[in-house]
KOLDRENTOR-115997 format. One record per residue (C-alpha): z, x, y. Coordinates in steps of 0.02 Angstrom, whole numbers, plus 50000, padded with zeros to 5 digits. Last residue first. Example, Ala and Ser with C-alpha at 12.3 -4.5 7.8 and 13.67 -1.06 7.14 Angstrom:
% residues 2
503575068449947/503905061549775/
% end
This chain:
% residues 514
493144916047559/492544898147530/492334894447714/490544887847706/490844878147548/489854883247393/489004869347296/487334870347384/487354889347384/487694889747197/486274877647163/485124887347277/485524903347187/485134895247020/483484888247086/482994905247154/483464914546997/482534902446883/481134914446837/480494908346670/480604921246528/478854926546474/479144944846511/480804944146415/479814940646254/480834931446123/481114916446233/482914910646262/483194892746204/483274880446349/485064876346396/485614858446364/486034848746521/487814846846584/487464850946768/488194868346751/487014871846607/487464870046423/487164881046271/487594898846321/488634892446468/489884884646344/491004872846445/490094857146385/490564862046210/489354864546065/490134864945892/489254871245735/490864876845654/490284895045640/489554894345816/491214888045885/492144901845792/490994915245860/491174908446036/493074908746023/493104926545957/491954932346097/493004923646228/494604931346157/493814948646158/493284945846339/495044940646387/495874955146296/494704967746377/494964959946549/496874960846537/497604946546639/498404944646812/497034933446883/496444948046989/496134957246825/494884943746774/493914945646937/493924964646921/493274963646743/491884951946799/491354964746929/491374961947117/490064965147252/488654962647127/487924947047208/488254936547052/490044942747041/490404939547225/489594922247218/490654917547067/492224923947152/491864913047305/491534898147193/493224900747109/494084902147279/493304885847338/493764876747178/495554883247178/495954876447353/497614883947410/497344896947275/498804904347181/498914922847214/498624933047059/499954943846981/499724962647001/498534971446880/498854990046862/497595002646796/498195017446695/497685035346659/498485043046502/499325060046521/500505063546376/499065066846257/498715063946071/499665047446053/501025042345929/501745059645898/503495055545962/503265067946105/501635059046150/502475041946152/503915048846256/502715056646382/501685040646388/503225029846423/503985041546553/502315042146646/502165023146640/503935021646711/503545033946850/501965024146898/502765006846894/504245010247006/503835020947159/501935021147155/501765002747099/503144996047213/502685004747375/500875007247424/500014995647300/501254981447287/501954982447464/500214983547540/499594968747436/501124958647491/500744962347673/498934957147652/499544941447563/500624936947712/499144939247829/498064927547725/499484915047701/499514910047884/497634907247888/497754896347732/499204886347803/498244883547965/496614878547882/497344866347757/498494857747881/500214862247945/501604853448041/502514843947903/502424858047776/504284862047779/504674871547619/505914881747722/505494899947685/503724896547625/503304886147779/504074899047897/502954912647827/503964927547759/504114944047851/506024943647825/506334945248012/504914933148051/505664920347932/507344922148019/506594919448191/505644904048131/507254897948050/508164899148216/506794889548308/506814875848175/508704874948182/508724873248371/507404859648373/508264849748235/509974850348316/509384845148488/510394829148499/512074823148568/513114807848524/514544802948640/516114796048557/516814780248640/518644777648594/519244759948562/520614750448654/521844736948596/523114728448713/524824722448650/525784738248608/527684738848625/527724756648563/525964763348540/525024757948385/523674767348292/522104760348211/521114773948119/519354769248062/518734787148064/520214799348067/521324805248209/522594819248198/524114819948314/525034804148259/526904805348295/528004800548148/528854783448152/528594779747968/527214767048000/526294779648112/526694784348291/525754784748456/526924788048603/525944781848753/525614792448907/526134781549054/524634776149157/525644762649248/524604747649195/524184752149016/525924759048981/526754743549054/525664731648953/525844740848787/524374749848707/523544747148537/522464761948491/520784760848403/519764774448320/517934778448292/517774796148220/515894796848197/515664808148348/517044819448283/516204820448113/514574824648199/515434838348300/516234845848145/514554846048057/513714853948208/515054867448217/514764871548033/512884871848064/513094883348213/514174895448115/512884896747976/511494898848104/512494912848186/512684921648019/510824920647983/510404926748158/511644941048140/510814946847978/509094944648056/508484962648079/509324968247915/508364955747807/507374969247716/508974977847664/509004996447707/508225011247617/508675029347581/507985046747617/507245042247786/505555047647854/505345031047943/504995013647877/505065019347696/505345004447584/506395007647430/506245012147245/507045028247182/506405032747008/507655044346925/507555056346776/506425069046864/507705069147006/508935077946892/510625069046882/512045077246979/513815071346949/514975059347037/516825057347003/517645040547043/516935033646882/518295041146775/518345025646665/520125020046707/519955022546896/518365012146898/519124997246807/519054985946961/517204989846984/516714991747167/516245010047147/515035005247006/515275017046860/514945035346816/514525039046996/512835046747037/512315062247133/510405062047129/509475078347100/508055089647160/507095079547287/505865090947376/506275097347551/505625114947521/507375122547508/507875109647378/508475092047412/509995083247340/510195064447365/511995058247381/511935053447564/510855068347612/511185084347514/510525101447561/509555116047489/509905133547426/511605128447361/512165112247442/512205111547631/512695094647703/513095077747630/513805071047467/514905056947533/513525044347495/513855045847308/512425035047243/513035021547122/513105009247267/511195008747269/511214997847113/510715005646947/509334999646830/509275008146660/507615010646573/507335015346391/506525029446292/506145032346108/504315026646103/504725016846000/506515010646007/507405008245840/508865019645880/508415031445737/507185041445842/508575045545965/508445038246140/507995045246311/508705035246459/507635036146616/508555029846768/507885016946891/508775016947060/508685002547182/508465001147370/508644989747521/510054978947452/509154962147450/507324967547450/507474982747336/508754974047227/507574959347201/506124971047164/507154980047032/507684963646953/505904957046948/505204973246877/506604973446748/506064956046693/504294962746677/504864976846563/505894965346452/507644959546493/509294958746400/509524974546296/510574983446430/509474998946414/507964987746444/506404994546356/506464982146211/505014970146244/504024982846344/503974994646195/502924982646089/501674979146228/501664997546273/501215002746097/499764990346089/499114995746260/499205014046206/498285010246042/496925000246128/496675013546261/496555027246130/495225017846033/494215013746190/494255031546259/493905029346444/495715033946486/496065017146568/497655010446490/498084993346561/499704989846653/500344972546705/501284968846866/502444954646815/502664935846814/502884936147002/503084954147060/502734954747247/502514935947273/504004929847173/505094943947240/504674939947422/504954921147400/506604923747308/507284935347443/506844922647578/507584908347476/509274917147455/509334921047641/508944902847682/510234896247559/511664906447633/513114909747515/512624922947387/511134929447487/512244930547641/513594940247549/512274952147480/511614955147655/513354958547721/513764971147585/512084979947600/512184981147789/513964987847775/513425001547655/511915006647761/512745007047932/513335024747967/512255033947839/510775022747882/510855027948065/511075046348023/509675045947895/508495037648020/508835051348147/509845048448304/509025044648472/510305031548521/509745015448605/511215006948691/510614993248809/512174989748912/511234989849077/509384986449047/509134972449174/510234980849305/509264996949303/508435009949197/506595008849150/506085014548976/505384997648923/504384996949084/503475012549030/502905024749166/503295017249338/503735033949421/502085041749370/501085027449445/502145027649603/501815046349623/499935043949604/499935030049734/500925040849855/499705055349833/498225043949865/498995037050026/499405054450094/497705061650049/496875047350143/497995049550295/497555068050302/495695064250295/495835050750430/496695062350556/496885054050728/496795035450690/497245038650508/498945045150559/499335028750645/498685018750498/499745028750377/501265025750486/500935007150487/500985007350295/499535006750172/500005000050000/
% end
């Protein structure tokens, strides 16, 4: 902004006045910088320490876990948010499929894994996919989970002889900090001089167990990092994780308190009472002595109460005032909570009253992208990959497979379609255009493509043997239900129906089928 002084200088020295104005503008631009970093009345009391992620988690991690677990136990919205995330990340299970390129080896590895998966739990309660669900639940609720490899003897009846033990984050001895040998320890995790994880210091029992002192669990010991899979979300370069609902722990607690206060207020509003006053008390404004049948003073009112003052002749009713706004406040609070958990509001609450097909589909697209990222960048590398490596190493050591290094492909559970027909037509177009393979489409459904194709071949062979022709058999029947023309012996004489087939697909495919 040009001041009167600048104008005065400009009248005698325009060049000097110009340099003055430009210099002041440049200074103001530097001084403004980031509004979020400004200091003043609006930012007083904003404490933003520059400590490392490990320092912050070290101070608050245990309390965050305890509070989040308490909320999941007692708050239905926290419990639902955890359930929604686990159901979408793991669902029925993330399935492996050996992909060495050797068909015989792949079949044998898949067969071994199917048998091993049923008894891989060290607690003998869950199968491999149940352990996935429990591990994912701990990762979301407590922020992290430890999976420990437990080698077994050949006579234990486990083949390959290895099992998995899931340990809560509390098993880590967080008091192990500072220099340790040639490396250092950070909240129970030991690193070597190059910053690689070397060991985990674990208690013998859960620190919150009442029998801890009797089992010697107060003492921690180092377990090699090669025996542990540590599953957590890395938001910074931290060594440990925090509960996914940490940003909205206070919001969940405040909503609980608000609902209790709302219930008390509604009960008060519904508390219609009547008091019978005496003439003198009513006229002179004397505070009446309200007593019950036994002569005791009444200090607590209940709905439908009729109390009598001494010498009462006139009856009066209270007039409770009803107030609204409960629904609006709760909806706004739940929207905040759903954002903190990264879960769509509709999935958190089950409230579909304000959505239509397009809006719910658009909202789920972003959520599914997040779930894909968690599956492929977090859960599969941190949980599934180490477990597969332990399995193949144990199978090789037991002499069941010729190599300990067997490549694998993982198939996460499919997302249920909002409109199955549109999604199926979109897959059909992708396969016909060559942008997606049939095996990929089957794997997206959460199934093993080799097993599905073998099942289709076996079914077709049985139908042919029995002389049955089903409407669902594309070898015999077209999409419109007509019988397929027999294939000519000479491919050169085969009629070209590509255009008509493409047109049929285009006609039946909605514009927004993606």
